[in-house]
N, C-alpha and C positions, 0 to 999 in steps of 0.2 A: 232594495233594502240593503242595511249596511251588514258586512260580515260580522258574526259573534266573536268575540276577541277572547281568546284562553291564553292565559300566561301559566306555565308549568314549570314549577320549580322539581327538578329530581337529578341531584349528582350520580345518583348510580344506578337506578332502576331504567336499563332501555327498554324493559317489558312497557311500562307503563307510558313511554314517550310512543310506542308502536300503537297502543290503544287508543292515544288522543289523536294522533296522526289518521288512523283508520276511522274515528270519528269524524273528524274534519274531512276526509275525502269519501266516505260513502254515504253521507246523509244527503238530505233534500236541501239543507241549509248551508249558507255559506258560513265555515268556521275558521278565522286566522288563527294560526296556532303559533306561540313563540315559546321555546323550551330553553330553559337556563338552566346550565350545570354548575354555573359557580355561585355560592350563596352570595357573596358581595354585590355581585353583578344584579342576582335577583332584587336584593333589597334596595338596591339603587331604583331598577325597574318599577318597583312598587310604590317608590316615593316621588317618581317622576309624574308631576300631575299632567304634563302636557300629553301625555299618550294614555288616552282611556282603556280600559279593559274591563270586560262581562263577567268573566271567569277567573278564579285562581285556583291552580290545583298544586297543593305542596305534600312533597313525599321529603319528610323532614326525616334526616340521617341521625340527630340529636336531640336532645333536651336543651341544650345550649340553643341549636337552632331555632327549635319551639320557643324558647325564651326572648330572643331576638326580635322574631316574627309579633309575638306579644307587646312587646316593646311600640311597636310601628302597628297596631291593630287598628287606629283610626284610618290608617291607609285603605282598608278592608273594607270599610262603611260601604253599604250599598253593593257590594259585589256578592255573586254567588262562590262561597268558598269551600273547596273539599279538601280536607287533610287525612294524611296517611301518616300517623303520629309514628315515634321512631320507635315507638313498644308499645306494650297493653296494659303497663302497670296503670293501676288506679289514678295514681298522683298525673302520671304522663294526660291520660285522658281527661282528668278535670282540668289541668291547665289548658287543654286544647280547647277543651269548650269555651275558654274566654274568647275565642276567635269566631265563635258563633259560625260553625260550619253549616252548610248544607247537608254534608255528610262527613264522618268521622270513621276513619278505618285504621285499621292498625297492619301491620307488616303481614299479617296472617290473612286480611282479606284478600278474596278471589279478584283477579282482576275481571273475571267478566261480571263480578259484582260491580266494580268500579266504571266498567264500560256503561252498564246499563244506567247507573246515575248520572253519569256522563251525557249521553244520549237525552234522559229526561230533562236533565237542566237546559240543554240547547234548545230540546223541545220547547219548554217552557217558556225561554227568550224569545224564541221564534212565534210562539203565540201571542204572546205580550206586545211584541212589535206590531204585527198584524194588526191586532186591535185598535192599536194607539194610534197607527199610520191610516186606519181606517174611519176613524172617528174625526169629525170635523170635516171631510172631505165631500159631505154633500150625496155618501152613500145611501140607499136606500133601506131603511129597517127591515127585517126579516121578523119581526115580532118574537124573537127568541132573546132571552137575558145571554147577554155573554159574562161571565165571570172570569176575572183576570186568576191567574193560579198563584 
């Protein structure tokens, strides 16, 4: 099974980087992590069609960054997005929802909560891939209905 690809933008939060690397090394699923510290490099990575990704984690440090990502929201279509908004202001939260994140956090959200969310997303991707790879390969049915997450 191919590695699950997670791209993280976090200019300042070294603890978040440690959390995603912990998930990549501790889990039973292969997770390839790419951490971008430079916002322009991240935007370029997001726009590069030839480099697929499964999960995007955005730890945004300003509303301006949020607006730039919103301008490129089409590139996030079909990806599992986790956003750490730059603040907990209601307007920022409303704007961040435009990105349709699986999870929206603010700077006060605990790292353990983010870790649990990311672990669950990785698990869902792995389960979905397992079901898809088992389908059509002549495997016997066990009479149990499988539901995709």
